[in-house]
C-alpha positions as CSV (number, residue, x, y, z in Angstrom):
1,M,-0.1,0.1,-0.2
2,G,2.7,2.3,0.9
3,Q,4.5,1.7,-2.5
4,I,1.4,2.4,-4.4
5,R,1.0,5.7,-2.7
6,R,4.6,6.3,-3.3
7,L,4.0,5.7,-6.9
8,S,0.9,7.8,-7.1
9,R,3.1,10.8,-5.6
10,F,5.9,10.0,-8.2
11,V,3.4,10.1,-10.9
12,L,1.8,13.4,-9.6
13,V,5.1,15.3,-9.5
14,L,6.1,14.4,-12.9
15,G,2.7,15.4,-14.0
16,L,3.3,18.8,-12.5
17,G,6.8,18.9,-14.2
18,V,5.3,19.0,-17.5
19,I,3.0,22.0,-16.8
20,L,5.9,23.6,-15.2
21,S,8.6,22.9,-18.0
22,G,6.8,24.4,-20.7
23,A,7.7,21.9,-23.2
24,R,8.5,23.6,-26.4
25,N,8.6,22.4,-30.2
26,P,12.1,21.9,-31.2
27,T,11.3,24.2,-34.4
28,E,10.3,27.0,-32.3
29,I,14.4,27.4,-31.7
30,A,16.0,29.0,-33.9
31,A,19.7,29.0,-32.8
32,P,22.0,27.5,-35.7
33,P,23.9,24.5,-34.8
34,V,27.5,24.9,-33.9
35,G,28.8,21.2,-35.2
36,G,30.1,18.2,-33.5
37,P,28.2,16.5,-30.6
38,Q,26.8,18.7,-28.1
39,E,25.9,17.8,-24.2
40,V,22.1,17.2,-23.9
41,V,19.9,16.9,-21.0
42,V,17.3,14.4,-20.4
43,V,14.1,16.7,-20.1
44,G,11.7,13.9,-19.2
45,V,10.0,10.6,-20.0
46,Y,6.4,10.8,-21.6
47,R,3.5,9.0,-22.3
48,D,1.1,10.0,-24.9
49,P,-2.8,9.3,-25.1
50,Q,-2.1,6.1,-27.4
51,G,0.0,4.9,-24.5
52,Q,3.5,5.2,-26.4
53,H,6.3,6.3,-24.4
54,G,9.2,8.7,-25.3
55,V,12.1,10.3,-23.5
56,M,12.9,13.8,-24.4
57,I,16.6,15.2,-24.8
58,E,17.5,18.9,-24.9
59,G,20.8,20.3,-26.4
60,K,22.8,22.5,-23.9
61,R,24.1,24.5,-26.6
62,D,21.3,25.5,-28.6
63,R,18.5,24.0,-26.4
64,R,16.9,21.9,-29.6
65,R,14.7,18.8,-28.3
66,V,14.5,15.5,-29.4
67,L,11.5,13.3,-28.6
68,M,12.6,9.7,-28.9
69,V,9.9,6.9,-28.9
70,I,11.1,4.1,-26.3
71,G,8.9,1.3,-24.7
72,P,7.2,1.3,-21.3
73,A,10.2,-0.9,-19.5
74,E,12.7,1.6,-20.9
75,A,10.6,4.5,-19.9
76,T,10.7,3.2,-16.4
77,A,14.3,2.4,-16.5
78,I,15.0,6.1,-17.3
79,A,12.6,7.6,-15.0
80,L,13.1,6.2,-12.0
81,P,16.9,7.5,-11.3
82,L,15.7,10.8,-12.9
83,E,13.3,11.3,-9.9
84,H,15.7,9.7,-7.4
85,V,13.4,6.7,-7.0
86,T,15.3,3.5,-5.7
87,P,13.1,0.2,-6.7
88,P,13.1,-2.3,-3.9
89,R,15.1,-4.9,-6.0
90,P,17.8,-3.8,-8.9
91,L,16.9,-3.0,-12.1
92,T,18.6,-4.4,-15.1
93,H,20.7,-1.2,-15.5
94,D,21.6,-1.1,-11.9
95,L,22.8,-4.6,-11.8
96,F,25.0,-3.8,-14.9
97,L,26.4,-0.7,-13.0
98,T,27.2,-2.9,-10.1
99,L,28.7,-5.3,-12.4
100,F,30.7,-2.6,-14.0
101,G,32.1,-1.4,-10.6
102,R,33.5,-5.0,-9.7
103,L,35.2,-5.4,-12.7
104,K,36.6,-1.6,-12.7
105,V,34.6,-0.7,-15.9
106,G,33.7,3.0,-15.9
107,V,30.7,4.6,-18.0
108,T,32.8,7.8,-19.3
109,R,30.0,9.4,-21.9
110,V,27.0,8.1,-24.0
111,V,26.6,9.7,-27.5
112,I,23.3,9.2,-29.6
113,T,25.0,9.0,-33.0
114,D,22.4,8.8,-35.7
115,L,19.1,8.4,-36.7
116,R,18.4,5.9,-39.6
117,N,15.0,4.5,-41.0
118,N,13.2,5.7,-37.6
119,T,15.7,4.0,-35.3
120,Y,17.9,6.2,-33.3
121,Y,21.7,4.8,-32.5
122,A,24.1,5.3,-29.4
123,T,27.7,4.7,-28.5
124,L,28.5,3.9,-25.0
125,H,32.0,5.1,-24.2
126,L,33.6,2.8,-21.2
127,T,36.8,2.7,-19.7
128,V,38.2,-0.8,-19.0
129,D,41.3,-0.8,-17.0
130,G,42.2,2.8,-18.1
131,A,41.9,1.8,-21.8
132,P,38.9,3.2,-23.8
133,M,35.9,0.9,-25.3
134,E,33.1,1.5,-27.2
135,L,29.9,-0.2,-27.2
136,D,26.8,0.1,-29.9
137,S,23.7,0.3,-27.9
138,R,20.3,1.3,-27.8
139,P,19.7,5.0,-26.9
140,S,17.4,4.2,-24.1
141,D,19.9,1.6,-22.6
142,A,22.6,4.2,-22.8
143,I,20.7,6.9,-21.4
144,A,19.4,5.0,-18.4
145,L,23.0,3.7,-17.6
146,A,24.6,7.2,-18.1
147,I,22.1,8.8,-15.8
148,R,23.0,6.0,-12.8
149,A,26.7,6.4,-13.7
150,K,26.2,10.3,-13.9
151,A,28.2,10.2,-16.9
152,P,27.6,12.9,-19.6
153,L,25.0,12.4,-22.5
154,F,25.9,13.8,-25.9
155,A,23.8,14.0,-29.4
156,E,25.2,14.7,-32.7
157,D,23.7,17.4,-34.6
158,R,22.7,15.1,-37.2
159,V,20.4,13.4,-34.7
160,F,18.4,16.8,-34.1
161,E,18.4,17.6,-38.0
162,K,17.0,14.1,-38.8
163,S,14.4,14.3,-35.9
164,D,13.0,17.5,-37.2
165,R,12.2,16.3,-40.6
166,L,10.5,13.1,-39.4
167,P,6.9,12.6,-41.0
168,G,4.1,12.5,-38.7
169,G,6.4,13.5,-35.5
170,P,4.6,13.9,-32.0
171,A,2.5,17.0,-31.6
172,G,3.4,16.9,-28.2
173,P,5.4,15.0,-25.7
174,G,2.0,14.0,-23.7
175,E,1.8,13.2,-20.0
176,R,4.9,13.1,-18.1
177,I,5.8,9.8,-16.3
């Protein structure tokens, strides 16, 4: 019962965040891109009236936004650490970070690299015994790991440019979760 009450408060806080964030349409921002990957922040995780989930990122340099469609499990994996909610048992991404820690693997950064055929791509940058390593990753998994590891997130400019041109893109982010 207490966990249900806590989850209800969590949903309420997130809903208020949407109202207070004043989510914008990416096309309303006129600043031209400077080039190269820019650091991004996760604005929030949303659910539209049809039940689709998305994660919205915003560039720190030019404030352009991208809303990537993700699954409900991925939405939960990103939303929980954003709201500093600790599940009673470790989620998959928590388990990975525990394993990384024991194996002396560090998450240094995540780069969302491209959008091809309506699919986003990301690279997870790690250090293993001081040596760099890159892994191909789904952006949702990479974002969930980066948030937990407090590692910076980046997106290539082409991701913003291509997502602005998607046909039938979302009219708005929907309800924040």
